[in-house]
N, C-alpha and C positions, 0 to 999 in steps of 0.2 A: 170481478175485474182486478181488484188489488191482488188477490191470491194468484191469478193468472200471471200478473206482472212480476210478482216475486219469484214464481217458478221459472219464468223466462230469464230473469236476472241470474238466478242460481245456476241454471243450465249453461248460461253464457260464461259465468265465472269458472265453473268446473271445466269448461272446454278450453280455457286459456292455459298456456304453458305457465309453469311456476315462475314467480317473479324473480328477475335476475338479481344476483348479489352484486353490490357495488363496493369497491374498496378505494380508500384514499391513500395515495402514494406521494410522499414528499421526497424530491430528488434534487441534487445539485447539478442541474443542467442549464445551459444557456437557452434562450428562446428558440434559436435555430435548431439546437439539438432536441429540444422538447417537441418541436413540431414533427420532426422525423420519428421520434420515439412514439408519439401518439399514433402516427400512421402505421407503424409496425405493430403496435398494440391491438389494432383492429383485428388482426389474425388471432390473437389470444382470446379476445372477446367472442369472436365467431366460434372458436373451438370449444370454449368452456362456458360461455354465457356470463362470465364475470366482467362487469364493467369496471373501468379504471379511471378515477379522477386524479389528475396530476397537479401538484403544487410545487412551484419553484422555491428552493431554499438557498439563500445566499451562503456560499462556503465560509465567508468571513465571520458570520455570526450563527452558524448552524448549531454549534454546541448550546448556545443560549436558547435558541429556538426549541430544541428538543428537551432541554431541562425545564423550560417554562411549560411546555406541553405536558410533561410528566407531573409537574407540580399542580397544574390547573385542571388536569384530567381532559385536556383538549384531545379529541379523538383523531388518530390517523391509524392506518393499518400497517403500511410498510414505510420505512424511512431509510434514506441514504446518509450514513454518518462516517466520520473518520474511523479507521479500523480500531485504533486503541480506545476510542470513545465508546464503542459498542459495549464492552464489558463494564465500563464505568456506569452506563445506564442500567446494565443488567443487574449488577450487585445492589443497585438502589431499587430494584423491582420495577423499573420502568419499561423494560423489554423482556420478552420471554426467552426461555432456554430452548434453542432450536434442536438440540439433541433429543428432545422428547418425541419428535416425529419419527415414525417407524422406518422411513426410508432415508433418514438423515445421513447415515454413514455411507450408504451407496452413492448418494448425491455428492457428498463432500469429497469423494475420490476424484472428482473432475477438476480439482484445483491443486496448485502446488501446496504440499502439506505444510510447509513452513509458514504459509500465510496465516494459518490458524493460531500461530503463537500470539498474535494480537487480539484474537477474537474469543478466547476461552480462558476460563479460570476454574481449576479443580474439576475438570470434566464438564463444566457447564459451558455451552457454546451460545454466544449471543449474536453472531452475525455470519453472513455468507459473503465471501468476496465478490465484488461486482466490477470495479474498475481499478486498474493497476497503475502505479507509478514506480518505475524501476530504473536502475542506473548502470550504464555500461561505459565502454571505452570507445573513443573516436580517434582515428589515426589518419593523418595525411600521408597516404601511401606514396604520393608523388615525391614529397620532400624526403621521406625516409629512404626511398629507393635511390634518390640522388646522393644520399649520404652513405649508402651501402648498409642500411640498417633494416633488419627484418621487423615486421610487426611485433609488438611487445605483448607477452602473455603473463609474465611474473614480475614481482617487485624487484627481484634480483636482476632480471634483465633490464628493467627500467633504470635501476641505479647504475648499471654498467655503462649505459649509453647517455645518461644525463650530462656528464662532463663534455661529451662531444656536441650535444645540442647546445649547451650553454656557451661553448666556445664560438658557436655560430650566432649567438644572440637569441637563441630559442630556449624553450623550457617545457615543463609539464605542469598540469594543474589538476588538483582534486576537485570534486564537484562543488563543495560548499565553502572552501576557504575557511578563514578564521571568522566565523559568523555565528549567529544564533542557531544555525542548522548544522554546525560542525559535528554534532553528535553522530550524524549519519555516517560521516567519514570515519570517525573514531570507532563506531560500532563495526564497520566493515573490517577493519584491521583486527579487532578483537575476535569477531566471528571466524575469520579465516585462520586464526591461531587456536580456535576451539573454546574461546571465552564467551561470556554473555553478560547481560545486565544483572541477572540474579543467579543464585544457585538453583539446583534442580527443584527443590521444594518451595522456592520463592520466599524463604524465610530470611535470607541474607543477601547482601549485595554481591554481585559477581565481579565487581571492578578490581578487587584485590586478589583474584585467582591468578596463579602463575601464567595461565594462558592469556588472560586479559591484560596483565602487566606487559607481557611480551608484545602483544599487539599494539598497545598504546606506545611503547617505546619505538616500534617501527614507524608508527604514524608520526611521532615527534621527530624522528630522525630525518624523514623526508623533508621536513621544514628546516630544522636546525642545521643539519649537515649538508643536505643537498640543495637547500635554498630555493625551493619552489615558491611561487608567488602566494602571498596571503590573501589577496583579492584579485579577481580577474573579470574582464568582460569577455565571456566565453566565445560568443559568436564572432565578434570582431577579431579577437586574437587567433581563433582557429582559421578563419577565412584568410587572414593576412599572413598566416604562416608563423606567427610568433609562438604559438602553442601547437605544434604539429601532433601532439598527443595530449589528450585530456579526457576526463571523465565527466559525463553529463547524463541527463535523463533520456529515456527512449524518445521523447518528443523532440529532442534536439535534431534528430534525423530529418524530421519534416521541415524544421526551420531551414536546414541546409538545402533541401531539395527545392523548396519554394523560393527562398531568398538568395541562394548562391548557386544558380544553375551553371555558372562558369567552372564550378568545382566538380561537375558530374564526372564520375570515374576516377576522381583523384583522392577520394577518402573512403574509409572502411569503418563500419560499425563492428566491434568485436566485444566478446564478454568482458566483464570487469577484470582488471589486472588482479592476478591471484597469488596465492601462497602455496608452495609445495609442502604438504604435510602427510606423513605416513604413506608416501608414494602416490599421493593423489593431489591434483590441482584443485584447490578450494577457491571458488570465485564468489563467495558470499558477499553481496552488497545489499544495501537497504532496499526493501520493497514495502510500499505502503499503498494507500488508496482509499477507495470508498467501499463500505460494506453495507449490506441490507439487513435491517432489523425489523422485528414485528412488535408493535406496541402491546403492552399488557392490557390496554383498554380496547384493543381490536375486538370488534363483535364477530369478525369472520377470520379467525386465525388460520383455518384450513385453506380458505380461499387465498389469503395472503401468502401462505406457504406455496400453493400452486403457482401463484404469480412469480415468486422468487425463483422457483425451479425453472419456469419458462424464461424469465429475463436473463438468467445466468446459464442457460443451456448453450451448447456449442452453436446450434443453429441461430438462435437469437443474437448471441454476442457477435457471431460472424457477420450477420446482417447489419447490426449496429455499426461495427467498425468500418464496414465497406461503405455503407450509405453516408456516414458522417464524412468520410474521406472524399467521396465523390461529390457531395452536395455542399460541403463547407470547406472552402479553400484553406489549406494549412491545418486542418483538424486531424488529430490522431487520437482515437479512442483505443487504449490498450486494454483488452479484456482481462478478466481474471481467470476465466476458464482456460485450462492449459491447451486444449486442442484448438480453441478459437484464436489463441495468440498465434499459432502456426498458420492460421488462415488470413492474417492481416494483409491488407493491400499495400505492402511496402517492398515487394520483391521477395522471391523465395529465400534468398540467402539471409536477408535482414530478418524475415519472419522467423526463420530457424534460430537465428542468433537471439532474438527477443525471447523465444520460448526457452532456449537453453538457459538464458540468464534468469528468467522467472523461476525455473525449476531449481536453479542453483542459488537463488537469493534467500534472504532471511528477513522476516518481519520482526519488529521489536517484540520482545516478550512482555505480556501484560503482567504487571505486579500492582500492588496496592498504592504505591506512590504515584501520583499523577505524572504522566509523561513529561509535561512542561517543566516540572520541578526536578525530576531525576536527570533530565537532559541538561539542565543548567549545571549540574555537577561536572559533567563531561566538558561542557563549554568552558567553565572556570578552569578546569585542569588544562585544557588545550591552550587557553590564553596565557596562563601562568608559565607554561613551558615555552611556547613559541614567542610570546611577546616579552616575558620577563626573565627568561632564562632559568627557570626553576628546574630541579631534577625531576625527570618524568615519573620515576617510581614514587617519589614523595608526593607528587601532585595527584597521581591516580589513587594512592592509598588514602589521601585526604578526602578525595571524592567518595571512596568506599565508606569511610567513617561517617561522613555526612548522610550518605544514602542509608546506611544501617540505622541511624538514629531516626530517620523519617519512616523507615519500614516499621520500627518498633511502635511509633505513634499511630500509624495507619492500621496496624494489626489490631490495636485496641479499638480504634474508631469504627472499623468495618466488621468487627466480630459478630454483632447481632444480625447484620445484613447477610453475611456469609452463612451463618447457621440457618437462617430462614430459607435462603435459596437452596441450600443442600437438603433441607427437610422437604421442601416442595418438590425438588427433583426426585427424591426418594419415593414420595407418594405417587408421582406420575408414572413410575416404572411398573 
């Protein structure tokens, strides 16, 4: 009898399908967004058999959460982190190098290439772009038309019409003003001139390159000579016509559509104001966002990789941005997938503008100096020039000197981590 029972159980077990794999995914989504995402994920599970458990991570303390997970060995499979934080985790051995997957390069071609500036170090890639935050120009076409002014595309054009606007009590504003986020505006000018935060091999600061100095001088000039405001309330100033031209995030468009219906047809979203260089208009502005990483402690890295490819595919990202917009009033999810950006439910013209800006934008280059520290050097330089009247070249060269000293220290501190990662990557090939 017992033998018969054992045989029956064995036959039953062998007849069952293999047990499904379950992965744990930690993302920075609201409850409303997570509900929709769970519904969309049912399709992934049906197709692959991979179950997904979602956990909400508060963006305000996400870095602490992932650092604590790495230190304690707390298991998750896929995590959503700030782009520049992904290689910070990677060099500490907390997340894996995604370039080890055979189809990585083919899949990475789906995203604006400059996005990976933030996600890789010395050929090691620690994240896949998921959600974008990018910055463009908004222009009150009704006001500009009344003044006989065409929409602005370059800084030269802007400076030529600023006196006319200011004579009417109007002005222009950059995205971040003189604040802790001013680095993004400063970087925009540097990038458009051909400069960057580091030199090519990441061994020295790029702040004192001729290109970066020229870009910083132009940034400073907009404030010191053309007297644009240092702080603004963007929505109120734009809707009231005090700032008929300003730069803001892609999400500003949704604010206008939802909260200022009286302005329908009276404003236009255009790419970032740019710089003509070598016969080409450069519209580089800051692009950041959320990237997906795979924990070193994941027991199912291949399943995690399949999930990332699904979540960041054009089909899934298009469905996410469409359903978020339809079901959550005022929500705008800007995908990282290039084609999905063009499918956003914001009207064909705006979708094309957002895609053009994403492809023309630049993400911060990852270097060994923590972003919050190196960005302070740009903040100090901007404040000294705009608030204290210091010479722009002196200020940015001082920022470069401080940056170089910190690079020297971090190169020593990270040496063993980098050697280990490169050795592991070599063994994986």
